[in-house]
C-alpha positions as CSV (number, residue, x, y, z in Angstrom):
1,X,92.2,97.3,82.8
2,X,90.5,100.4,84.0
3,X,91.2,101.0,87.8
4,X,89.3,104.3,88.2
5,X,85.7,104.6,89.1
6,X,84.0,107.7,88.1
7,X,81.8,108.4,91.2
8,X,80.1,111.6,89.7
9,X,78.4,109.9,86.8
10,X,77.2,106.6,85.4
11,X,75.2,103.8,87.0
12,X,75.4,103.7,90.7
13,X,74.0,100.1,91.0
14,X,77.0,98.7,89.0
15,X,79.5,101.4,90.0
16,X,79.2,100.9,93.7
17,X,79.5,97.1,93.5
18,X,82.6,97.4,91.2
19,X,84.1,99.9,93.5
20,X,83.3,98.0,96.7
21,X,84.4,94.4,95.7
22,X,88.1,95.3,95.7
23,X,87.8,97.1,99.0
24,X,86.0,94.0,100.4
25,X,88.7,91.6,99.1
26,X,91.5,93.9,100.4
27,X,89.9,94.0,103.9
28,X,89.6,90.2,103.9
29,X,93.2,89.9,103.0
30,X,94.2,92.2,105.8
31,X,92.2,89.9,108.2
32,X,94.0,86.9,106.7
33,X,97.2,88.3,108.1
34,X,95.9,87.5,111.6
35,X,93.9,84.5,110.5
36,X,97.1,83.0,109.1
37,X,98.7,83.7,112.5
38,X,96.0,81.9,114.3
39,X,95.7,79.0,112.1
40,X,99.4,78.2,111.9
41,X,100.0,78.6,115.6
42,X,97.0,76.6,116.3
43,X,98.1,73.7,114.3
44,X,101.7,73.8,115.2
45,X,101.8,75.4,118.7
46,X,98.4,74.6,120.3
47,X,95.5,76.4,121.8
48,X,97.5,78.5,124.2
49,X,99.3,80.3,121.5
50,X,95.9,80.8,119.7
51,X,94.6,82.4,122.9
52,X,97.8,84.5,123.2
53,X,97.4,85.9,119.7
54,X,93.6,86.5,119.8
55,X,93.7,88.1,123.2
56,X,95.7,91.0,121.8
57,X,93.2,92.0,119.1
58,X,90.8,94.0,121.1
59,X,93.3,96.1,123.0
60,X,95.4,96.6,119.8
61,X,92.2,97.9,117.9
62,X,91.6,100.3,120.9
63,X,95.0,101.9,120.6
64,X,95.4,102.2,116.8
65,X,91.8,103.1,115.8
66,X,92.2,106.7,117.1
67,X,94.9,107.3,114.6
68,X,93.3,105.3,111.8
69,X,90.2,107.6,112.1
70,X,92.4,110.3,110.6
71,X,92.6,108.3,107.4
72,X,88.8,108.6,107.2
73,X,89.3,112.4,107.4
74,X,91.9,112.1,104.7
75,X,89.6,110.2,102.4
76,X,86.7,112.5,102.9
77,X,88.7,115.7,102.3
78,X,90.3,114.3,99.2
79,X,86.8,113.2,97.9
80,X,85.4,116.7,98.6
81,X,88.4,118.3,96.8
82,X,88.2,116.0,93.8
83,X,84.5,116.5,93.5
84,X,84.9,120.2,93.6
85,X,87.9,120.0,91.1
86,X,90.2,121.8,93.6
87,X,93.6,120.4,92.7
88,X,95.5,122.6,95.0
89,X,93.5,121.4,98.0
90,X,93.9,117.8,97.0
91,X,97.7,118.2,96.6
92,X,98.1,119.7,100.0
93,X,95.9,117.0,101.7
94,X,98.0,114.2,100.1
95,X,101.3,115.8,101.2
96,X,100.0,116.3,104.8
97,X,98.5,112.8,105.1
98,X,101.7,110.7,104.6
99,X,103.9,112.5,107.2
100,X,100.8,112.4,109.5
101,X,100.8,108.6,109.0
102,X,104.5,108.2,109.6
103,X,104.4,110.2,112.9
104,X,101.3,108.5,114.1
105,X,102.9,105.1,113.4
106,X,105.9,106.1,115.5
107,X,103.8,107.2,118.4
108,X,101.9,103.9,118.2
109,X,105.1,101.8,118.1
110,X,106.3,103.6,121.3
111,X,103.1,103.0,123.2
112,X,102.8,99.4,122.1
113,X,106.4,98.4,123.0
114,X,106.3,100.2,126.3
115,X,102.9,99.3,127.7
116,X,101.7,96.1,126.0
117,X,102.0,94.1,129.1
118,X,100.3,96.7,131.3
119,X,97.3,96.8,128.9
120,X,97.0,93.0,128.8
121,X,97.1,92.8,132.6
122,X,94.4,95.5,132.8
123,X,92.2,93.2,130.6
124,X,92.7,90.3,133.1
125,X,94.5,88.2,130.5
126,X,95.1,84.8,132.0
127,X,98.6,84.2,133.5
128,X,99.1,81.2,131.2
129,X,98.6,83.3,128.2
130,X,100.2,86.7,129.3
131,X,103.9,86.2,128.4
132,X,103.3,85.0,124.8
133,X,100.5,87.7,124.3
134,X,103.0,90.4,125.4
135,X,105.6,89.2,123.0
136,X,103.2,89.1,120.1
137,X,101.8,92.5,120.9
138,X,105.1,94.2,121.2
139,X,106.4,92.9,117.9
140,X,103.2,93.6,116.2
141,X,103.4,97.3,117.2
142,X,106.9,97.5,115.7
143,X,105.2,97.6,112.3
144,X,102.8,100.4,113.0
145,X,104.5,102.9,110.7
146,X,104.0,100.6,107.8
147,X,100.4,99.9,108.9
148,X,99.5,103.6,109.1
149,X,101.3,104.6,105.8
150,X,99.4,101.8,103.9
151,X,96.0,102.8,105.3
152,X,96.5,106.6,104.6
153,X,97.9,105.9,101.1
154,X,95.0,103.4,100.4
155,X,92.5,106.0,101.6
156,X,93.9,108.5,99.0
157,X,93.7,106.0,96.2
158,X,90.2,104.9,97.0
159,X,89.0,108.5,97.2
160,X,90.4,109.0,93.7
161,X,88.2,106.0,92.6
162,X,91.1,103.4,92.5
163,X,90.2,100.4,94.8
164,X,92.0,97.8,92.7
165,X,95.6,99.0,93.3
166,X,95.5,98.6,97.1
167,X,93.9,95.1,96.6
168,X,96.7,94.0,94.2
169,X,99.4,95.2,96.6
170,X,97.8,93.6,99.6
171,X,97.4,90.3,97.8
172,X,101.1,90.2,97.3
173,X,101.7,91.1,101.0
174,X,99.3,88.5,102.0
175,X,101.2,85.8,100.2
176,X,104.4,87.0,101.8
177,X,102.9,86.9,105.2
178,X,101.6,83.3,104.8
179,X,104.9,82.0,103.4
180,X,107.0,83.7,106.2
181,X,104.5,82.4,108.9
182,X,105.2,78.8,107.7
183,X,109.0,79.3,107.4
184,X,109.4,81.0,110.8
185,X,107.2,78.5,112.7
186,X,108.1,75.3,111.0
187,X,111.7,75.9,109.9
188,X,113.0,78.2,112.6
189,X,110.7,76.7,115.3
190,X,109.4,80.2,116.4
191,X,105.8,80.6,117.7
192,X,103.9,83.9,118.3
193,X,107.2,85.9,117.7
194,X,107.5,84.3,114.2
195,X,104.0,85.1,113.2
196,X,104.2,88.7,114.5
197,X,107.5,89.3,112.6
198,X,105.9,87.8,109.4
199,X,103.0,90.3,109.8
200,X,105.3,93.3,110.2
201,X,107.3,92.4,107.0
202,X,104.2,92.0,105.0
203,X,102.8,95.3,106.1
204,X,106.1,96.9,105.0
205,X,105.7,95.4,101.5
206,X,102.1,96.8,101.1
207,X,103.0,100.2,102.5
208,X,106.0,100.7,100.2
209,X,104.0,99.7,97.1
210,X,101.2,102.0,97.8
211,X,103.5,104.9,98.3
212,X,105.2,104.1,94.9
213,X,101.7,104.0,93.3
214,X,100.9,107.5,94.6
215,X,104.4,108.7,93.3
216,X,103.5,107.4,89.8
217,X,100.1,109.1,89.6
218,X,99.6,112.0,87.1
219,X,96.7,113.8,88.8
220,X,96.3,116.0,91.9
221,X,96.9,112.9,94.0
222,X,100.5,112.5,92.8
223,X,102.9,112.3,95.8
224,X,106.3,114.1,95.7
225,X,108.4,113.0,98.6
226,X,110.4,116.3,98.8
227,X,107.1,118.3,99.1
228,X,105.7,116.5,102.1
229,X,104.9,118.9,104.9
230,X,102.0,119.8,107.3
231,X,99.6,122.3,105.7
232,X,97.7,123.6,108.6
233,X,94.3,124.2,107.0
234,X,94.3,120.7,105.4
235,X,95.5,119.1,108.5
236,X,92.8,120.6,110.6
237,X,90.2,119.5,108.1
238,X,91.4,116.0,108.4
239,X,91.3,116.3,112.2
240,X,87.8,117.8,112.1
241,X,86.4,114.8,110.3
242,X,88.9,112.1,111.2
243,X,89.3,112.6,114.9
244,X,85.6,112.0,115.8
245,X,85.7,108.9,113.6
246,X,88.9,107.7,115.5
247,X,87.3,108.5,118.9
248,X,84.2,106.6,117.9
249,X,86.2,103.6,116.8
250,X,88.3,103.7,120.0
251,X,85.3,103.9,122.1
252,X,83.8,101.0,120.3
253,X,87.0,99.2,121.2
254,X,86.6,100.2,124.8
255,X,83.2,98.6,124.9
256,X,84.8,95.4,123.3
257,X,87.6,95.5,125.7
258,X,85.0,95.4,128.5
259,X,83.3,92.5,126.8
260,X,86.7,90.8,126.3
261,X,87.4,91.3,130.0
262,X,84.0,89.9,130.9
263,X,84.8,86.8,128.8
264,X,88.2,86.6,130.6
265,X,86.3,86.8,133.9
266,X,85.1,83.3,133.4
267,X,88.7,82.2,134.0
268,X,88.7,79.6,131.3
269,X,91.3,79.4,128.6
270,X,88.9,77.1,126.6
271,X,86.3,79.9,126.6
272,X,88.9,82.5,125.6
273,X,90.1,80.3,122.7
274,X,86.6,79.6,121.5
275,X,85.7,83.3,121.8
276,X,88.9,84.5,120.0
277,X,88.5,82.1,117.1
278,X,84.9,83.0,116.7
279,X,85.7,86.7,116.9
280,X,88.4,86.3,114.2
281,X,85.9,84.7,111.8
282,X,83.3,87.3,112.6
283,X,85.9,89.8,111.5
284,X,85.5,88.6,108.0
285,X,81.8,89.4,108.1
286,X,82.6,92.9,109.6
287,X,85.0,93.9,106.9
288,X,82.5,92.9,104.2
289,X,80.0,95.2,105.9
290,X,82.5,97.9,106.5
291,X,83.6,97.9,102.7
292,X,80.2,99.5,102.0
293,X,80.8,102.0,104.7
294,X,83.9,103.1,102.9
295,X,82.0,103.2,99.6
296,X,79.3,105.4,101.1
297,X,82.0,107.7,102.5
298,X,83.7,108.2,99.1
299,X,80.7,108.2,96.8
300,X,78.7,110.6,99.0
301,X,81.8,112.7,99.7
302,X,82.7,113.1,96.1
303,X,79.1,114.0,95.1
304,X,78.9,116.3,98.1
305,X,81.9,118.2,96.6
306,X,80.0,118.3,93.2
307,X,76.7,119.4,94.9
308,X,74.9,116.4,93.4
309,X,72.3,115.7,96.2
310,X,70.0,113.5,94.3
311,X,72.9,111.2,93.5
312,X,73.9,111.2,97.1
313,X,70.4,110.0,98.1
314,X,70.5,107.2,95.5
315,X,74.0,106.1,96.5
316,X,73.0,105.9,100.2
317,X,69.9,103.7,99.3
318,X,72.0,101.4,97.1
319,X,74.7,101.0,99.7
320,X,72.0,100.1,102.3
321,X,70.5,97.5,100.1
322,X,73.8,95.9,99.3
323,X,75.1,95.8,102.8
324,X,71.7,94.2,104.0
325,X,71.9,91.5,101.2
326,X,75.6,90.7,101.8
327,X,75.2,90.8,105.6
328,X,72.4,88.2,105.5
329,X,74.3,85.9,103.2
330,X,77.5,86.0,105.1
331,X,75.9,85.9,108.7
332,X,73.7,82.9,107.8
333,X,76.7,81.1,106.2
334,X,78.8,81.6,109.2
335,X,76.0,80.4,111.5
336,X,75.3,77.3,109.4
337,X,78.9,76.3,108.9
338,X,80.2,77.5,112.3
339,X,81.5,74.2,113.6
340,X,83.5,73.6,110.4
341,X,84.9,77.1,110.4
342,X,85.9,77.0,114.1
343,X,87.6,73.5,113.5
344,X,90.1,75.3,111.1
345,X,91.4,77.3,114.2
346,X,90.7,74.9,117.0
347,X,92.2,71.4,116.4
348,X,92.6,70.3,120.0
349,X,89.5,71.3,121.9
350,X,85.9,70.4,121.0
351,X,84.7,72.3,124.1
352,X,86.2,75.5,122.8
353,X,84.3,75.1,119.5
354,X,81.0,74.9,121.5
355,X,81.7,78.3,123.1
356,X,82.5,79.8,119.7
357,X,79.1,78.6,118.4
358,X,77.3,80.4,121.3
359,X,78.9,83.7,120.1
360,X,77.8,83.1,116.5
361,X,74.2,82.8,117.6
362,X,74.1,86.3,118.8
363,X,76.6,88.2,116.7
364,X,77.3,86.5,113.3
365,X,73.7,85.7,112.4
366,X,72.3,89.3,112.8
367,X,75.5,91.0,111.4
368,X,73.5,92.8,108.7
369,X,72.4,95.3,111.4
370,X,75.9,96.3,112.1
371,X,76.3,96.8,108.3
372,X,73.3,99.1,108.1
373,X,74.6,101.1,111.1
374,X,78.1,101.4,109.4
375,X,76.8,102.6,106.1
376,X,74.7,105.2,107.6
377,X,77.7,106.4,109.6
378,X,79.7,106.5,106.4
379,X,77.0,108.5,104.6
380,X,77.0,111.1,107.4
381,X,80.8,111.4,107.2
382,X,80.6,111.8,103.4
383,X,78.3,114.7,104.0
384,X,81.0,116.2,106.1
385,X,79.4,115.5,109.5
386,X,81.5,113.4,111.7
387,X,80.7,114.7,115.3
388,X,77.1,113.6,115.1
389,X,77.6,110.0,114.2
390,X,80.4,109.8,116.8
391,X,78.0,111.0,119.6
392,X,75.2,108.7,118.5
393,X,77.5,105.7,118.3
394,X,79.1,106.4,121.6
395,X,75.8,106.6,123.3
396,X,74.0,103.9,121.3
397,X,76.7,101.2,121.0
398,X,79.2,101.9,123.8
399,X,76.6,103.2,126.2
400,X,74.2,100.4,125.9
401,X,77.0,97.7,126.0
402,X,78.7,99.2,129.0
403,X,75.4,99.7,130.9
404,X,74.4,96.0,130.0
405,X,77.7,94.7,131.4
406,X,77.4,96.5,134.7
407,X,73.7,95.9,135.2
408,X,72.0,92.9,133.6
409,X,75.2,90.8,133.1
410,X,75.9,91.2,136.9
411,X,72.7,89.5,137.9
412,X,73.9,85.9,138.8
413,X,71.3,84.0,136.7
414,X,72.2,86.3,133.6
415,X,75.9,86.0,134.1
416,X,76.3,84.0,131.0
417,X,78.0,84.2,127.5
418,X,74.5,84.2,126.0
419,X,73.4,87.3,127.9
420,X,76.8,89.1,127.3
421,X,76.6,88.6,123.5
422,X,73.0,89.6,123.4
423,X,74.1,93.2,124.0
424,X,75.5,93.4,120.4
425,X,72.3,93.1,118.3
426,X,70.3,95.3,120.8
427,X,72.9,98.1,120.4
428,X,72.9,97.8,116.6
429,X,69.1,98.1,116.3
430,X,68.9,101.2,118.5
431,X,72.0,102.9,117.1
432,X,71.0,102.3,113.4
433,X,67.6,103.9,114.0
434,X,69.2,107.0,115.5
435,X,71.8,107.3,112.8
436,X,69.1,107.1,110.0
437,X,67.1,109.9,111.7
438,X,70.3,112.0,111.8
439,X,71.0,111.4,108.2
440,X,67.5,112.4,107.0
441,X,67.8,115.7,109.0
442,X,71.3,116.6,108.0
443,X,70.9,115.6,104.3
444,X,67.8,117.9,104.1
445,X,69.7,120.8,105.8
446,X,72.7,120.6,103.6
447,X,70.5,120.2,100.4
448,X,68.5,123.3,101.4
449,X,71.7,125.3,102.2
450,X,73.2,124.3,98.9
451,X,70.1,125.5,97.0
452,X,70.2,128.8,98.8
453,X,73.8,129.2,98.1
454,X,73.3,128.5,94.4
455,X,70.5,131.2,94.3
456,X,72.8,133.7,95.8
457,X,75.7,132.8,93.5
458,X,73.2,133.2,90.5
459,X,72.0,136.6,91.7
460,X,75.6,137.7,92.2
461,X,76.6,136.7,88.8
462,X,73.5,138.3,87.2
463,X,72.8,141.6,89.1
């Protein structure tokens, strides 16, 4: 079976969907790691354990997304190198990326183990949940090296057109995770510590397999463990593109931390459980949307390296069409079957389900707007522009939500979950409009510069 997608030629309509589906399935499997944790502890350990596991997600994302942003820089730079047929450049990026992932994972582990309780206390995590949440978060961070290596290695494979290999490996890791969850909780009578340990082991499986896959390649992406080192030029390129992406994701997480803290301020473990379960379900919608973001990054990045601007324009339009269609189908489905979905997580609290449904009304239903925003951000990064989408997103998403929390939400009659969650669609609409305007301007500038460069090159070759 062919695993490689040629992003420089062939039908974009079929090529993008073939490329995206494995990314989508891979991301869903990654979420199933945490979903399996929630479902199993919910059924065997109760809603308090569900609240403990779910309360760590927002702060965990805040900490790790800065480093994971560098994997975006890795993906874009590999795509540019492959599109421009610069094998030396690709080789150096690959051999810089893996040690970057390892060191980044070690730093994250140290931060998570030492400061998990402090972070959770800052978020006003309820006292009844705090001890279990701390244990889960500390153990989860012990697997950060594996998580980072997997994400960087998968980014390289995807930039090379291979989205199926990471999917196959994560499928195996997902099965390992679920089986270990059941064994640790039902046989050894562990709770949040058992599901955290199962997640770490499964992450190790997926990371090791992806590294082996890179070592077995025969192209410029082949990994030689003895040749790993930091190439300054390539590292700085990854930083230039990846750091703004990481900062953007971290700042997104900060706004989500503030929203999580606002939810916590209601002082109800029932609300916390309902919100946590709903957020986990919405995560599946998000990764489906985000898979088209990754496709936009790599298709546009590769064609940017090959100077194929007409194909870039078509790829962007097709990704926007797909993300809107998938977003509407998934969002409406979650909204229609919300009660049944929440019942999978919450077996001992009908009230918690009600609060989860409130969140679905404002976030799950219009999720396609988030998808449109993400695809346009990915298109800008594929063009090599990372600072602009970061600034727009920080002001548009984070700025609006933070301002909303400290103004409108503070008014007594608007201090409700409905008002809090309404900030999401408002921020998506405004930010998407700004991103689209930026894409049109930057695309036209880069196409014009490319034409001028081509003319100069032609004159130089034919004096």
